[in-house]
Each structure stands twice: as C-alpha cells, then as structure tokens.
C-alpha positions as a LaTeX table, in Angstrom:
\begin{tabular}{lrrr}
\hline
Residue & $x$ (\AA) & $y$ (\AA) & $z$ (\AA) \\
\hline
Met1 & 70.95 & $-40.27$ & $-157.81$ \\
Ile2 & 71.75 & $-36.77$ & $-156.57$ \\
Glu3 & 68.07 & $-35.73$ & $-156.47$ \\
Ala4 & 67.28 & $-38.48$ & $-153.94$ \\
Thr5 & 69.97 & $-37.15$ & $-151.62$ \\
Leu6 & 68.70 & $-33.58$ & $-151.99$ \\
Thr7 & 65.09 & $-34.62$ & $-151.38$ \\
Ser8 & 66.06 & $-36.58$ & $-148.28$ \\
Lys9 & 68.12 & $-33.75$ & $-146.75$ \\
Ile10 & 65.56 & $-31.04$ & $-147.52$ \\
Ala11 & 62.46 & $-33.11$ & $-146.59$ \\
Ala12 & 63.95 & $-33.64$ & $-143.12$ \\
Ile13 & 63.54 & $-29.86$ & $-142.72$ \\
Cys14 & 60.34 & $-29.32$ & $-144.71$ \\
Pro15 & 58.35 & $-32.49$ & $-145.47$ \\
Gln16 & 56.57 & $-30.82$ & $-148.41$ \\
Thr17 & 59.57 & $-30.90$ & $-150.78$ \\
Tyr18 & 58.98 & $-31.24$ & $-154.51$ \\
Pro19 & 61.03 & $-31.26$ & $-157.71$ \\
Val20 & 60.34 & $-28.26$ & $-159.96$ \\
Val21 & 56.58 & $-27.70$ & $-159.30$ \\
Val22 & 54.37 & $-27.89$ & $-156.22$ \\
Pro23 & 51.30 & $-30.09$ & $-156.78$ \\
Lys24 & 48.00 & $-28.17$ & $-156.89$ \\
Gly25 & 46.25 & $-27.71$ & $-153.59$ \\
Lys26 & 49.34 & $-27.85$ & $-151.35$ \\
Lys27 & 49.49 & $-25.25$ & $-148.59$ \\
Ala28 & 52.67 & $-23.42$ & $-147.57$ \\
Pro29 & 55.23 & $-23.96$ & $-146.23$ \\
Phe30 & 56.86 & $-26.01$ & $-148.98$ \\
Val31 & 60.15 & $-26.27$ & $-150.86$ \\
Thr32 & 60.94 & $-26.85$ & $-154.50$ \\
Tyr33 & 64.25 & $-27.68$ & $-156.12$ \\
Thr34 & 65.28 & $-27.33$ & $-159.75$ \\
Arg35 & 68.41 & $-28.38$ & $-161.60$ \\
Val36 & 69.64 & $-25.25$ & $-163.41$ \\
Ser37 & 72.70 & $-26.62$ & $-165.20$ \\
Thr38 & 74.94 & $-29.69$ & $-165.20$ \\
Pro39 & 78.47 & $-29.23$ & $-166.49$ \\
Arg40 & 80.39 & $-32.50$ & $-166.57$ \\
Leu41 & 84.07 & $-32.49$ & $-165.76$ \\
Arg42 & 86.66 & $-33.60$ & $-168.30$ \\
Asp43 & 90.41 & $-34.03$ & $-168.32$ \\
Phe44 & 92.87 & $-34.79$ & $-171.13$ \\
Asn45 & 91.54 & $-38.36$ & $-171.31$ \\
Gly46 & 87.87 & $-37.37$ & $-171.63$ \\
Pro47 & 84.99 & $-37.53$ & $-169.12$ \\
Thr48 & 86.02 & $-37.96$ & $-165.48$ \\
Gly49 & 82.70 & $-39.32$ & $-164.21$ \\
Met50 & 82.17 & $-36.19$ & $-162.11$ \\
Ala51 & 79.45 & $-33.54$ & $-162.57$ \\
Met52 & 78.91 & $-30.08$ & $-161.04$ \\
Pro53 & 75.20 & $-29.27$ & $-161.30$ \\
Thr54 & 73.69 & $-26.10$ & $-159.92$ \\
Phe55 & 70.40 & $-26.53$ & $-158.07$ \\
Arg56 & 67.97 & $-23.79$ & $-157.06$ \\
Val57 & 66.14 & $-24.49$ & $-153.83$ \\
Asp58 & 63.12 & $-22.28$ & $-153.12$ \\
Ala59 & 61.63 & $-22.11$ & $-149.63$ \\
Tyr60 & 58.04 & $-20.79$ & $-149.62$ \\
Ala61 & 56.00 & $-19.64$ & $-146.65$ \\
Leu62 & 53.17 & $-17.26$ & $-145.81$ \\
Asp63 & 55.51 & $-14.85$ & $-144.05$ \\
Phe64 & 59.11 & $-13.77$ & $-144.45$ \\
Asp65 & 60.36 & $-15.03$ & $-141.07$ \\
Glu66 & 59.12 & $-18.57$ & $-141.67$ \\
Ala67 & 60.55 & $-18.70$ & $-145.21$ \\
Lys68 & 63.88 & $-17.35$ & $-143.93$ \\
Ser69 & 63.94 & $-19.90$ & $-141.10$ \\
Ile70 & 63.36 & $-22.81$ & $-143.49$ \\
Ala71 & 65.99 & $-21.47$ & $-145.91$ \\
Asn72 & 68.53 & $-21.04$ & $-143.09$ \\
Arg73 & 68.02 & $-24.63$ & $-141.93$ \\
Ile74 & 68.46 & $-25.87$ & $-145.51$ \\
Arg75 & 71.61 & $-23.76$ & $-145.89$ \\
Leu76 & 73.08 & $-25.22$ & $-142.70$ \\
Ala77 & 72.22 & $-28.79$ & $-143.79$ \\
Leu78 & 73.58 & $-28.52$ & $-147.34$ \\
Asp79 & 76.41 & $-25.96$ & $-147.41$ \\
Gly80 & 79.59 & $-27.99$ & $-147.01$ \\
Tyr81 & 77.72 & $-31.34$ & $-147.08$ \\
Arg82 & 79.71 & $-34.39$ & $-148.26$ \\
Asp83 & 79.04 & $-38.12$ & $-148.48$ \\
Ala84 & 80.10 & $-41.11$ & $-150.60$ \\
Glu85 & 78.50 & $-39.60$ & $-153.72$ \\
Ile86 & 78.88 & $-35.85$ & $-153.08$ \\
Ser87 & 82.41 & $-34.45$ & $-153.00$ \\
Asp88 & 81.30 & $-30.93$ & $-152.21$ \\
Cys89 & 78.16 & $-28.84$ & $-151.85$ \\
Asn90 & 78.58 & $-25.05$ & $-151.89$ \\
Leu91 & 76.02 & $-22.32$ & $-151.38$ \\
Ile92 & 76.70 & $-19.87$ & $-154.21$ \\
Asn93 & 73.77 & $-17.45$ & $-153.90$ \\
Glu94 & 70.81 & $-16.51$ & $-151.70$ \\
Gln95 & 67.94 & $-14.14$ & $-152.54$ \\
Asp96 & 64.81 & $-12.83$ & $-150.84$ \\
Leu97 & 61.91 & $-12.89$ & $-153.34$ \\
Ser98 & 58.15 & $-12.75$ & $-153.60$ \\
Asp99 & 56.14 & $-15.38$ & $-155.40$ \\
Leu100 & 55.05 & $-14.08$ & $-158.78$ \\
Thr101 & 52.46 & $-16.78$ & $-159.41$ \\
Ser102 & 48.75 & $-16.65$ & $-158.62$ \\
Asn103 & 49.52 & $-16.50$ & $-154.88$ \\
Ala104 & 51.33 & $-13.20$ & $-154.39$ \\
Asp105 & 51.07 & $-13.58$ & $-150.59$ \\
Leu106 & 53.84 & $-16.18$ & $-150.50$ \\
Thr107 & 57.38 & $-15.24$ & $-149.57$ \\
Arg108 & 60.18 & $-17.11$ & $-151.32$ \\
Ile109 & 63.81 & $-17.42$ & $-150.29$ \\
Gln110 & 65.93 & $-18.82$ & $-153.08$ \\
Leu111 & 69.20 & $-20.66$ & $-152.45$ \\
Glu112 & 71.57 & $-21.83$ & $-155.19$ \\
Phe113 & 73.97 & $-24.69$ & $-154.59$ \\
Lys114 & 76.82 & $-25.99$ & $-156.74$ \\
Ile115 & 77.21 & $-29.71$ & $-156.06$ \\
Thr116 & 80.23 & $-31.73$ & $-157.17$ \\
His117 & 79.39 & $-35.44$ & $-157.36$ \\
Ser118 & 80.26 & $-38.71$ & $-159.01$ \\
Glu119 & 77.92 & $-40.09$ & $-161.63$ \\
\hline
\end{tabular}
C-alpha cells in the first residue's frame, strides 16, 4: 500500500507523521499527508494496473526555519524516489503557509507529490 511507504519514508524524518489529521494534544513538529486525487492509467485494453495519485504533505513547526528544514528533508527523500512499487515520485509544488486552525502560531510548508505506482 502506497500510504505505508509514504509513512515510513516521512516518519524517518519526523516521527510524528499522520494521515489527514493530527491527533488532539500532539505538539509540533509534526507532518500530515493527504491523498488529493488518484487518476488510474488506462490504455486501449482498459486499466493498466497503474495509478498516479497526488499527495499533499504538510510539515508543521513552531517556527519557519524548522518547518522549512523538515520539508526540505522530506523533499530530498521523496523527490525522485523509486522502489518495487513506485515507478516515480515527483515534487510538483511547494508552498509556505500559516496554519489557519486554532493554533495560528504554527508554520506550515506544503509539498505536493505526484506518485506513479502499481496497484
């Protein structure tokens, strides 16, 4: 499962890595990842067994430098990554953001990756 690979790679950088939502009470720094879309590849014979999901990976920290450092390490670990399941992993966007939830003190760096993988 592609999420297990993502969690493993990201958690090696930031142990507090969670899908979609951070559990209540967790202190920064932490990372979340969210599947944004999942187009599945087809050819003239139908489905190819390959998918190209886009994942958003958000690195949160109490200051910009720490969030940027975590995001840079994630970018280096994932951009261009390949294994038996993943054919390609491309960074397609990066943004500097604030957290618009109840904790406006958090800095968020958002990375978007397009991952081509077998299903």
